[in-house]
Backbone as CSV, one residue per row, in Angstrom:
resi,resn,N_x,N_y,N_z,CA_x,CA_y,CA_z,C_x,C_y,C_z
1,MET,25.963,-7.980,-13.368,25.244,-7.241,-12.349,24.259,-8.191,-11.683
2,LEU,24.263,-8.232,-10.359,23.426,-9.170,-9.638,21.984,-8.703,-9.478
3,ASN,21.771,-7.413,-9.377,20.430,-6.896,-9.146,20.049,-5.987,-10.308
4,SER,19.385,-6.550,-11.273,19.053,-5.780,-12.470,17.843,-4.883,-12.231
5,VAL,17.664,-3.927,-13.089,16.514,-3.031,-13.027,15.236,-3.818,-13.269
6,ASP,15.308,-4.802,-14.148,14.136,-5.610,-14.446,13.667,-6.393,-13.221
7,SER,14.581,-6.929,-12.445,14.170,-7.664,-11.241,13.556,-6.713,-10.218
8,GLY,14.036,-5.472,-10.155,13.428,-4.482,-9.270,12.009,-4.140,-9.691
9,ARG,11.791,-4.058,-10.994,10.431,-3.783,-11.491,9.494,-4.955,-11.211
10,ARG,9.987,-6.169,-11.374,9.154,-7.337,-11.060,8.805,-7.377,-9.581
11,LEU,9.759,-7.065,-8.733,9.518,-7.040,-7.295,8.505,-5.957,-6.941
12,MET,8.602,-4.796,-7.582,7.663,-3.712,-7.347,6.244,-4.120,-7.760
13,LEU,6.122,-4.805,-8.883,4.810,-5.264,-9.333,4.237,-6.300,-8.371
14,ARG,5.069,-7.230,-7.930,4.606,-8.252,-6.987,4.218,-7.628,-5.655
15,ALA,4.969,-6.617,-5.213,4.665,-5.952,-3.947,3.383,-5.139,-4.019
16,ALA,2.881,-4.854,-5.209,1.610,-4.144,-5.355,0.461,-5.101,-5.660
17,LEU,0.738,-6.183,-6.384,-0.329,-7.086,-6.803,-0.830,-7.972,-5.665
18,TYR,0.062,-8.573,-4.895,-0.353,-9.460,-3.801,-1.211,-8.736,-2.759
19,PRO,-0.781,-7.558,-2.277,-1.648,-6.870,-1.314,-2.979,-6.438,-1.919
20,LEU,-2.989,-6.094,-3.193,-4.242,-5.709,-3.843,-5.228,-6.876,-3.830
21,LEU,-4.747,-8.048,-4.185,-5.616,-9.233,-4.152,-6.083,-9.536,-2.732
22,ALA,-5.183,-9.410,-1.764,-5.549,-9.684,-0.373,-6.595,-8.691,0.130
23,VAL,-6.474,-7.437,-0.243,-7.438,-6.420,0.185,-8.803,-6.688,-0.438
24,VAL,-8.830,-7.069,-1.699,-10.113,-7.357,-2.357,-10.782,-8.570,-1.712
25,VAL,-10.015,-9.602,-1.422,-10.575,-10.801,-0.770,-11.069,-10.454,0.634
26,ALA,-10.290,-9.666,1.377,-10.712,-9.270,2.724,-11.972,-8.416,2.678
27,ALA,-12.062,-7.525,1.712,-13.264,-6.693,1.582,-14.481,-7.556,1.274
28,ALA,-14.303,-8.567,0.435,-15.416,-9.480,0.142,-15.831,-10.236,1.405
29,GLY,-14.856,-10.653,2.188,-15.169,-11.328,3.452,-15.881,-10.409,4.429
30,PHE,-15.424,-9.186,4.544,-16.090,-8.225,5.423,-17.501,-7.927,4.927
31,TYR,-17.687,-7.903,3.606,-19.031,-7.670,3.057,-19.976,-8.803,3.445
32,LEU,-19.482,-10.017,3.331,-20.326,-11.164,3.666,-20.622,-11.239,5.160
33,LEU,-19.659,-10.862,5.985,-19.830,-10.994,7.432,-20.451,-9.767,8.092
34,SER,-20.124,-8.571,7.611,-20.527,-7.367,8.342,-21.273,-6.325,7.516
35,GLY,-21.286,-6.465,6.219,-22.046,-5.518,5.423,-21.190,-4.612,4.550
36,LEU,-21.887,-3.747,3.841,-21.253,-2.905,2.827,-20.317,-1.853,3.421
37,LYS,-20.697,-1.219,4.545,-19.853,-0.157,5.110,-18.495,-0.701,5.550
38,GLN,-18.484,-1.885,6.146,-17.211,-2.490,6.551,-16.359,-2.801,5.326
39,ALA,-16.982,-3.324,4.292,-16.243,-3.665,3.072,-15.672,-2.409,2.417
40,LEU,-16.446,-1.338,2.380,-15.947,-0.090,1.816,-14.793,0.483,2.636
41,ALA,-14.870,0.313,3.944,-13.792,0.792,4.815,-12.502,0.028,4.543
42,VAL,-12.598,-1.293,4.414,-11.423,-2.107,4.109,-10.856,-1.722,2.747
43,LEU,-11.730,-1.555,1.770,-11.272,-1.171,0.433,-10.601,0.198,0.419
44,LEU,-11.166,1.160,1.129,-10.616,2.515,1.114,-9.182,2.534,1.627
45,THR,-8.971,2.041,2.825,-7.622,2.112,3.392,-6.693,1.066,2.796
46,GLY,-7.234,-0.076,2.412,-6.396,-1.084,1.772,-5.863,-0.618,0.431
47,LEU,-6.737,-0.021,-0.369,-6.297,0.505,-1.661,-5.363,1.702,-1.495
48,ALA,-5.586,2.503,-0.465,-4.668,3.616,-0.200,-3.290,3.090,0.185
49,THR,-3.252,2.012,0.955,-1.976,1.408,1.341,-1.258,0.829,0.134
50,VAL,-1.993,0.129,-0.711,-1.400,-0.458,-1.918,-0.921,0.638,-2.873
51,ALA,-1.762,1.652,-3.092,-1.363,2.751,-3.975,-0.177,3.519,-3.396
52,GLY,-0.165,3.702,-2.090,0.962,4.369,-1.456,2.243,3.573,-1.583
53,GLY,2.143,2.263,-1.437,3.321,1.416,-1.616,3.830,1.439,-3.040
54,TRP,2.914,1.416,-3.990,3.309,1.481,-5.400,3.969,2.822,-5.715
55,LEU,3.358,3.912,-5.228,3.924,5.234,-5.456,5.288,5.369,-4.778
56,ALA,5.420,4.797,-3.581,6.702,4.845,-2.882,7.771,4.074,-3.644
57,ALA,7.408,2.927,-4.183,8.376,2.143,-4.945,8.781,2.872,-6.221
58,ARG,7.825,3.472,-6.904,8.146,4.226,-8.118,9.063,5.412,-7.802
59,THR,8.791,6.081,-6.698,9.599,7.235,-6.322,10.994,6.811,-5.886
60,ALA,11.071,5.772,-5.071,12.366,5.348,-4.528,13.244,4.688,-5.587
61,LEU,12.634,3.896,-6.477,13.423,3.146,-7.453,13.599,3.877,-8.773
62,GLY,12.834,4.905,-9.007,12.960,5.648,-10.262,14.103,6.649,-10.186
63,GLY,14.611,7.024,-11.316,15.630,8.063,-11.323,17.034,7.587,-11.603
64,GLY,17.253,6.290,-11.644,18.574,5.777,-11.981,19.594,5.965,-10.882
65,VAL,20.853,5.911,-11.278,21.965,6.007,-10.349,22.160,7.469,-9.954
66,GLN,22.202,7.717,-8.644,22.400,9.070,-8.130,23.336,9.015,-6.926
67,ALA,23.717,10.174,-6.462,24.556,10.260,-5.272,23.775,9.781,-4.054
68,ALA,24.502,9.458,-2.999,23.873,8.897,-1.795,22.859,9.852,-1.186
69,GLY,23.156,11.127,-1.159,22.224,12.095,-0.583,20.923,12.170,-1.351
70,ALA,21.012,12.165,-2.668,19.805,12.210,-3.493,19.004,10.919,-3.363
71,ALA,19.691,9.792,-3.285,18.989,8.511,-3.124,18.271,8.459,-1.776
72,MET,18.909,8.944,-0.726,18.275,8.964,0.594,17.082,9.909,0.602
73,ALA,17.213,11.049,-0.064,16.090,11.987,-0.151,14.910,11.354,-0.879
74,ARG,15.183,10.585,-1.945,14.092,9.903,-2.656,13.426,8.869,-1.765
75,LEU,14.196,8.137,-0.960,13.614,7.150,-0.058,12.714,7.809,0.988
76,ILE,13.176,8.915,1.539,12.376,9.618,2.546,11.119,10.193,1.911
77,LEU,11.247,10.792,0.741,10.091,11.330,0.034,9.085,10.228,-0.309
78,ALA,9.583,9.056,-0.669,8.702,7.928,-0.984,7.875,7.525,0.232
79,MET,8.498,7.450,1.400,7.756,7.100,2.618,6.734,8.177,2.974
80,VAL,7.098,9.434,2.778,6.154,10.520,3.055,4.942,10.410,2.138
81,PHE,5.163,10.148,0.850,4.044,9.973,-0.092,3.113,8.856,0.367
82,LYS,3.705,7.740,0.750,2.907,6.583,1.152,2.037,6.904,2.362
83,TRP,2.618,7.498,3.383,1.855,7.738,4.599,0.886,8.901,4.455
84,VAL,1.154,9.833,3.581,0.180,10.896,3.317,-1.077,10.297,2.684
85,LEU,-0.904,9.366,1.759,-2.070,8.698,1.159,-2.869,7.920,2.199
86,VAL,-2.184,7.187,3.064,-2.869,6.392,4.082,-3.594,7.301,5.078
87,ILE,-2.940,8.356,5.525,-3.576,9.274,6.478,-4.756,10.001,5.830
88,ALA,-4.621,10.369,4.569,-5.746,11.004,3.868,-6.934,10.052,3.780
89,ALA,-6.677,8.778,3.529,-7.768,7.797,3.486,-8.421,7.654,4.856
90,LEU,-7.619,7.669,5.912,-8.191,7.589,7.258,-9.037,8.820,7.583
91,VAL,-8.553,9.979,7.220,-9.313,11.206,7.480,-10.637,11.184,6.717
92,LEU,-10.583,10.774,5.450,-11.826,10.675,4.683,-12.763,9.626,5.275
93,GLY,-12.212,8.484,5.636,-13.039,7.408,6.167,-13.662,7.737,7.509
94,PHE,-12.855,8.269,8.425,-13.377,8.615,9.745,-14.244,9.866,9.703
95,GLY,-13.735,10.914,9.093,-14.387,12.210,9.185,-15.517,12.431,8.212
96,LEU,-15.245,12.221,6.949,-16.225,12.588,5.932,-17.295,11.513,5.735
97,TRP,-16.857,10.263,5.602,-17.803,9.207,5.264,-18.278,8.386,6.453
98,ARG,-17.713,8.622,7.635,-18.139,7.924,8.861,-18.146,6.396,8.705
99,LEU,-17.055,5.868,8.179,-16.928,4.421,8.012,-16.464,3.783,9.316
100,PRO,-16.744,2.503,9.509,-16.389,1.828,10.761,-14.871,1.726,10.954
101,PRO,-14.410,1.982,12.185,-12.969,1.961,12.454,-12.321,0.590,12.241
102,LEU,-13.030,-0.481,12.555,-12.446,-1.813,12.391,-12.076,-2.070,10.937
103,GLY,-12.945,-1.735,10.029,-12.663,-1.927,8.609,-11.525,-1.043,8.120
104,LEU,-11.501,0.211,8.596,-10.438,1.123,8.186,-9.065,0.622,8.637
105,LEU,-8.974,0.205,9.880,-7.687,-0.278,10.393,-7.321,-1.639,9.826
106,ALA,-8.324,-2.475,9.580,-8.044,-3.790,8.987,-7.491,-3.649,7.572
107,GLY,-7.994,-2.697,6.810,-7.486,-2.485,5.455,-6.017,-2.104,5.450
108,ILE,-5.617,-1.239,6.379,-4.205,-0.850,6.481,-3.357,-2.051,6.873
109,ALA,-3.810,-2.780,7.879,-3.042,-3.935,8.361,-2.881,-4.983,7.267
110,ILE,-3.937,-5.299,6.577,-3.872,-6.311,5.522,-2.961,-5.854,4.393
111,GLY,-3.095,-4.601,3.986,-2.236,-4.087,2.927,-0.765,-4.133,3.297
112,LEU,-0.430,-3.712,4.511,0.972,-3.698,4.934,1.541,-5.101,5.135
113,ILE,0.754,-5.984,5.730,1.233,-7.355,5.963,1.530,-8.047,4.640
114,PHE,0.639,-7.906,3.688,0.861,-8.592,2.415,1.931,-7.926,1.560
115,GLN,2.205,-6.642,1.772,3.354,-6.026,1.105,4.646,-6.642,1.621
116,VAL,4.739,-6.798,2.919,5.946,-7.400,3.510,6.087,-8.850,3.058
117,LEU,4.998,-9.599,3.054,5.060,-10.992,2.608,5.450,-11.103,1.144
118,ALA,4.963,-10.194,0.318,5.317,-10.231,-1.105,6.790,-9.912,-1.307
119,LEU,7.325,-9.014,-0.498,8.746,-8.672,-0.629,9.644,-9.750,-0.047
120,ALA,9.149,-10.513,0.932,9.956,-11.557,1.554,10.011,-12.817,0.705
121,LYS,9.016,-13.007,-0.162,8.962,-14.197,-1.013,10.077,-14.139,-2.055
122,ARG,10.730,-15.242,-2.251,11.828,-15.281,-3.226,11.427,-15.990,-4.468
């Protein structure tokens, strides 16, 4: 078998760990340059993006071998979980906690970019 379950789990871990480190480093940079509110904004949406990606990977890759319809349903459900977490973080950040928009959007961008980079790395 060319694509083992173990390699999928390693890829899932790498796709969650790299963006997490990038979000923490970016939040530290925003803290040094712009203050605590910007850093909290980056952390909120960045961590929501990372957690959403991890949850999406667990949902999409969990469950073993299934029919094509069930596998497609799991993939769609995984994406819905991910974006619900990100949108909830944005609603909390914008509405409830009044965090700066630049930090909120930067956290999402950094989390997504580093997820793609982690998955592209061989």
